[in-house]
C-alpha positions, 0 to 999 in steps of 0.5 A: 894217133899216139898219145903221151909222146915227147918230142926231142929236138936234136936227139941225135946229137951228143947231149940229146941222144944221152937224153933220148936213151935215158927217156927210152930206158924210163919207158918214155914214148919218143919222137926225135926230130933231127936234120943229123947235119951234125948228129948221128942216126946210129945214136938214136937208141930209142923211138922214132927219128924223123929227119927234118930241119926246124926251119921247115915249117911244113914238115914241123907242123906235119910231125906235130899234127901226126902226134900228140905230144905232152912235152918238148925237149929241145937240144937242136942248136949250132954251138961252136963259139968261134964260129958264132962270131964269124957267122952271127946270122947263122946262129940267130937264124938256127938257135933263136928263129928256129926255136921261135918256129918250135914255140909256135907249133907248141902253141898251136898244138897245146903243148905246154911243158918244154925243156930248153937246152941253153948254155952257160954262155949266157952268163959271159964272163961273171966276176962272182963265184959260184954262178947261180940261176940269179947271176946276171946274164951278160953274154958276149958272143953271138952263140950266148946272145942267140941262146938268150933271146930264146930264154926271153922267148920262153919266159915271155910265152910262159907268163902269158900261157902259164906253160912249164918251162925249164932252161938248162944252162950247161958248162962243160958237158963231157962223158960216154954211155957206160955202155959204150953206145954213146960218146962223142962223134965227129961232124957229119955231112948233112944227109937231110934231104926231104921227109922220110921217117925212119923208125927206131926200135924201142929196144936197146941196141948193141 
């Protein structure tokens, strides 16, 4: 069993892969959990990539049981506002229910440090500027509401168990790795078909 590892869900996606790169360059021992439905395995430059979906409770439990995570960084989500309006239940399933699945594993395995990739969509259309952490949350679409529900779960769990929690409410995110290794990639086909684990070198890749 490896100690002092961090789990990054959605680490093969746009924001998640940049976080994995920075964690790897800082010397962290990383496990990336991603179905690669929209992410790219080639974007995982450090650590170990485990192919899996957060709705696969057996798979998720197995990953926690095989490692000793000290923190979880949760970037896995559906993130298109117009699609969330057309398919709201899919967004509540992937963004809210699957966050609940992940939090249950954290609770069961004693992982008390959690960073959540939320969104500025939780604010809706704020009338005042600048927007701060204290600005009222009034999401206007299922995407924003699905993320806010996850924030509420985190808040309640943190209050009950004194977890160290952080919500990241991004506005527009843009940019690429200065080395040209990472950037925005097109939507990929779902390659997740089971439980194989794909190792990744901890060295930088060209």
